[in-house]
ROVEXLUM-823657 format. One record per residue (C-alpha): residue in three letters; residue number from 1; x, y, z. Coordinates in nm, 3 decimals. Example, Ala and Ser with C-alpha at 12.3 -4.5 7.8 and 13.67 -1.06 7.14 Angstrom:
BEGIN
> resn; resi; east; north; up
> ALA; 1; 1.230; -0.450; 0.780
> SER; 2; 1.367; -0.106; 0.714
***
This chain:
BEGIN
> resn; resi; east; north; up
> GLN; 1; 9.476; 11.265; 10.389
> VAL; 2; 9.705; 10.971; 10.310
> ARG; 3; 10.054; 10.954; 10.386
> LEU; 4; 10.263; 10.699; 10.189
> VAL; 5; 10.632; 10.621; 10.283
> GLU; 6; 10.847; 10.413; 10.082
> SER; 7; 11.167; 10.200; 10.178
> GLY; 8; 11.400; 9.951; 10.036
> GLY; 9; 11.586; 10.141; 9.764
> SER; 10; 11.943; 10.065; 9.741
> LEU; 11; 12.258; 10.004; 9.511
> VAL; 12; 12.243; 9.669; 9.367
> GLU; 13; 12.452; 9.498; 9.096
> PRO; 14; 12.301; 9.376; 8.751
> GLY; 15; 12.113; 9.041; 8.807
> GLY; 16; 12.026; 9.105; 9.164
> SER; 17; 11.710; 9.150; 9.342
> LEU; 18; 11.515; 9.412; 9.579
> ARG; 19; 11.217; 9.449; 9.750
> LEU; 20; 11.029; 9.782; 9.806
> SER; 21; 10.774; 9.865; 10.069
> CYS; 22; 10.527; 10.145; 10.104
> ALA; 23; 10.337; 10.179; 10.422
> ALA; 24; 10.033; 10.401; 10.407
> THR; 25; 9.917; 10.592; 10.727
> GLY; 26; 9.609; 10.828; 10.790
> LYS; 27; 9.271; 10.801; 10.639
> THR; 28; 9.359; 10.454; 10.503
> PHE; 29; 8.996; 10.310; 10.486
> ASN; 30; 8.850; 10.287; 10.130
> ILE; 31; 9.223; 10.292; 9.966
> GLY; 32; 9.164; 10.155; 9.621
> LEU; 33; 9.414; 10.121; 9.368
> MET; 34; 9.787; 10.128; 9.462
> ALA; 35; 10.085; 10.135; 9.230
> TRP; 36; 10.449; 10.166; 9.193
> TYR; 37; 10.597; 10.448; 8.943
> ARG; 38; 10.936; 10.533; 8.859
> GLN; 39; 11.117; 10.801; 8.724
> ALA; 40; 11.469; 10.795; 8.590
> PRO; 41; 11.666; 11.127; 8.535
> GLY; 42; 11.538; 11.342; 8.257
> LYS; 43; 11.259; 11.117; 8.202
> GLN; 44; 10.892; 11.108; 8.280
> ARG; 45; 10.723; 10.927; 8.559
> ASP; 46; 10.607; 10.601; 8.425
> LEU; 47; 10.381; 10.316; 8.577
> VAL; 48; 10.559; 10.012; 8.689
> ALA; 49; 10.297; 9.804; 8.816
> LEU; 50; 9.948; 9.846; 8.985
> ILE; 51; 9.729; 9.633; 9.196
> THR; 52; 9.370; 9.672; 9.303
> TYR; 53; 9.201; 9.619; 9.646
> GLY; 54; 9.108; 9.261; 9.533
> GLY; 55; 9.458; 9.188; 9.410
> ALA; 56; 9.428; 9.213; 9.041
> THR; 57; 9.767; 9.339; 8.899
> ASN; 58; 9.899; 9.482; 8.567
> TYR; 59; 10.252; 9.540; 8.481
> ALA; 60; 10.466; 9.739; 8.235
> ASP; 61; 10.610; 9.544; 7.947
> SER; 62; 10.946; 9.623; 8.057
> VAL; 63; 10.909; 9.447; 8.412
> LYS; 64; 10.676; 9.147; 8.343
> GLY; 65; 10.814; 8.847; 8.462
> ARG; 66; 11.075; 9.012; 8.668
> PHE; 67; 10.886; 9.211; 8.889
> ILE; 68; 10.591; 9.131; 9.159
> ILE; 69; 10.353; 9.370; 9.323
> SER; 70; 10.169; 9.267; 9.597
> ARG; 71; 9.971; 9.433; 9.897
> ASP; 72; 9.856; 9.357; 10.244
> ASN; 73; 9.508; 9.556; 10.308
> ALA; 74; 9.478; 9.478; 10.681
> LYS; 75; 9.858; 9.622; 10.702
> ASN; 76; 9.799; 9.919; 10.437
> THR; 77; 10.104; 9.819; 10.274
> VAL; 78; 10.212; 9.726; 9.897
> HIS; 79; 10.543; 9.602; 9.804
> LEU; 80; 10.731; 9.543; 9.469
> GLN; 81; 10.970; 9.237; 9.453
> MET; 82; 11.228; 9.323; 9.172
> ASN; 83; 11.423; 9.036; 9.041
> SER; 84; 11.681; 9.029; 8.751
> LEU; 85; 11.736; 9.402; 8.801
> GLN; 86; 11.909; 9.597; 8.520
> PRO; 87; 12.078; 9.922; 8.467
> GLU; 88; 11.768; 10.044; 8.284
> ASP; 89; 11.579; 9.988; 8.624
> THR; 90; 11.757; 10.259; 8.780
> ALA; 91; 11.522; 10.526; 8.888
> VAL; 92; 11.352; 10.685; 9.176
> TYR; 93; 11.042; 10.458; 9.264
> TYR; 94; 10.735; 10.618; 9.381
> CYS; 95; 10.433; 10.481; 9.571
> SER; 96; 10.068; 10.577; 9.486
> ALA; 97; 9.738; 10.524; 9.624
> GLN; 98; 9.392; 10.622; 9.510
> ARG; 99; 9.109; 10.714; 9.785
> GLY; 100; 8.811; 10.916; 9.720
> GLY; 101; 8.900; 11.034; 9.371
> THR; 102; 9.244; 11.169; 9.495
> THR; 103; 9.577; 11.010; 9.419
> TYR; 104; 9.846; 11.029; 9.702
> TRP; 105; 10.217; 10.994; 9.633
> GLY; 106; 10.522; 10.887; 9.845
> GLN; 107; 10.847; 11.070; 9.846
> GLY; 108; 11.027; 10.807; 9.663
> THR; 109; 11.302; 10.577; 9.708
> GLN; 110; 11.614; 10.545; 9.499
> VAL; 111; 11.702; 10.213; 9.306
> THR; 112; 12.038; 10.197; 9.146
> VAL; 113; 12.137; 9.918; 8.949
> SER; 114; 12.526; 9.916; 8.878
> SER; 115; 12.842; 9.699; 8.904
***
């Protein structure tokens, strides 16, 4: 089993920045793809960004140029640097990790962008 715990969500004004972190514990060896998803009220959960074990990344079009995903394999952590935040970025952000054909999820962290 892999346990994921997110942190860093908060209330921020438009144009501001936040850094989300996700720490994996448990059977963390052979964790492959890690990603961030988000879910706004009444909407489906959407992919924000993903990163492979080797560091290759991919982003949703809506966050390209504003968000940066990174990971530290030695510490089993993944981060999401979010810049130029807008109200439409408001959502619960979830960390995910794939290991052995199973996708694990964190409990989510709330990001609210509002003045």
